[in-house]
C-alpha positions as CSV (number, residue, x, y, z in Angstrom):
1,M,-38.6,-37.5,19.9
2,R,-42.1,-39.1,20.3
3,I,-43.0,-42.5,22.0
4,K,-45.6,-44.2,20.3
5,N,-47.4,-47.4,20.7
6,I,-48.1,-50.0,17.4
7,F,-51.5,-51.1,19.5
8,H,-52.8,-47.5,20.0
9,D,-54.8,-44.6,17.8
10,I,-56.6,-47.4,15.8
11,P,-60.3,-45.9,14.8
12,E,-63.3,-46.7,16.0
13,Q,-64.4,-47.6,12.1
14,M,-62.4,-48.5,9.7
15,P,-64.3,-49.0,6.2
16,D,-61.1,-49.7,5.1
17,E,-57.9,-51.1,6.2
18,L,-55.5,-48.5,7.8
19,F,-52.0,-48.4,6.2
20,E,-49.6,-46.5,8.3
21,I,-45.9,-45.8,7.3
22,L,-43.7,-45.9,10.3
23,L,-40.4,-45.3,9.0
24,E,-39.3,-45.0,5.2
25,G,-35.7,-44.4,3.5
26,R,-34.5,-44.9,0.3
27,Q,-33.8,-48.6,0.9
28,M,-36.5,-50.1,3.2
29,K,-40.4,-48.9,4.5
30,V,-41.8,-49.8,7.6
31,E,-45.3,-50.0,7.4
32,R,-48.2,-50.7,10.2
33,I,-51.6,-52.6,9.2
34,V,-54.3,-52.7,11.0
35,S,-57.7,-54.7,9.3
36,R,-60.7,-55.6,11.2
37,G,-62.9,-58.3,9.0
38,H,-61.0,-56.7,5.7
39,A,-60.0,-59.0,2.8
40,S,-58.4,-58.6,-0.7
41,E,-61.2,-57.4,-3.3
42,Q,-61.7,-60.5,-5.4
43,G,-59.7,-61.0,-8.2
44,F,-56.9,-58.8,-6.7
45,W,-53.4,-59.7,-6.1
46,Y,-50.4,-58.1,-4.3
47,D,-47.6,-57.9,-6.2
48,S,-44.9,-56.1,-4.8
49,P,-41.3,-55.1,-7.1
50,I,-39.4,-55.5,-3.7
51,P,-39.7,-58.3,-1.3
52,E,-42.3,-58.1,1.9
53,W,-41.0,-59.3,5.3
54,V,-44.4,-59.4,7.6
55,I,-45.0,-60.6,11.0
56,L,-48.8,-60.5,12.6
57,L,-48.7,-58.8,15.8
58,K,-52.2,-59.3,16.9
59,G,-55.4,-60.9,15.5
60,S,-55.5,-63.6,13.1
61,A,-55.6,-63.6,8.7
62,T,-55.3,-66.0,5.9
63,L,-53.4,-65.7,2.7
64,S,-53.3,-66.9,-0.5
65,I,-49.9,-67.2,-2.0
66,E,-50.2,-68.0,-5.8
67,G,-48.4,-71.2,-6.5
68,K,-49.3,-72.9,-2.9
69,S,-52.6,-74.8,-3.3
70,D,-52.9,-74.6,0.8
71,P,-53.6,-71.3,2.3
72,V,-51.3,-69.7,5.0
73,V,-53.0,-69.2,8.1
74,L,-51.3,-66.5,10.7
75,K,-51.3,-66.2,14.3
76,P,-49.7,-63.6,16.6
77,G,-46.2,-63.8,16.2
78,D,-45.9,-65.8,13.2
79,Y,-44.0,-64.3,10.5
80,L,-42.8,-64.9,6.9
81,N,-40.8,-63.1,3.9
82,I,-42.4,-62.8,0.7
83,P,-40.1,-62.4,-2.2
84,A,-40.5,-59.7,-4.8
85,H,-43.3,-60.1,-7.7
86,V,-44.5,-63.4,-5.4
87,R,-48.3,-62.5,-5.9
88,H,-50.3,-62.8,-2.8
89,R,-53.9,-61.7,-1.5
90,V,-55.4,-61.8,1.7
91,D,-58.5,-64.1,2.1
92,K,-59.6,-63.0,5.9
93,T,-58.6,-61.4,9.0
94,H,-60.4,-61.3,12.1
95,A,-64.3,-60.7,12.0
96,T,-64.6,-58.5,15.2
97,R,-61.2,-57.9,16.6
98,E,-58.3,-55.9,15.1
99,T,-55.6,-57.5,13.1
100,I,-52.6,-55.8,13.5
101,W,-49.3,-56.7,10.8
102,L,-45.8,-54.9,10.6
103,A,-44.7,-55.2,7.2
104,I,-40.7,-54.2,5.7
105,F,-40.1,-53.7,2.4
106,Y,-36.5,-54.0,1.8
107,R,-34.2,-53.5,-1.4
108,P,-32.5,-57.3,-1.6
109,G,-29.1,-56.8,0.5
110,V,-29.9,-54.5,2.6
111,I,-31.2,-57.0,5.2
């Protein structure tokens, strides 16, 4: 057993977002996502077949959620549950500091 820190082990150079699976089982997956000025590619939408609960731990982010006219602005401590097949995208993250997310993908009825 080894203690790790969610805010450590972040590369200096990050040409792409960092996705790291912290815990995974048959019913759920816990993932750390680190962004630094990253956004979804033009025209790309996430469309997960299972729900995703996400909390922003550090930084800032703006999301678009299909069917909602206003963007969703997240600051540290903000979280939301994104139902399965609700298309969403990251419009922007903080340009110079890390934005650290914790995402939990789960099978309905488990959590």
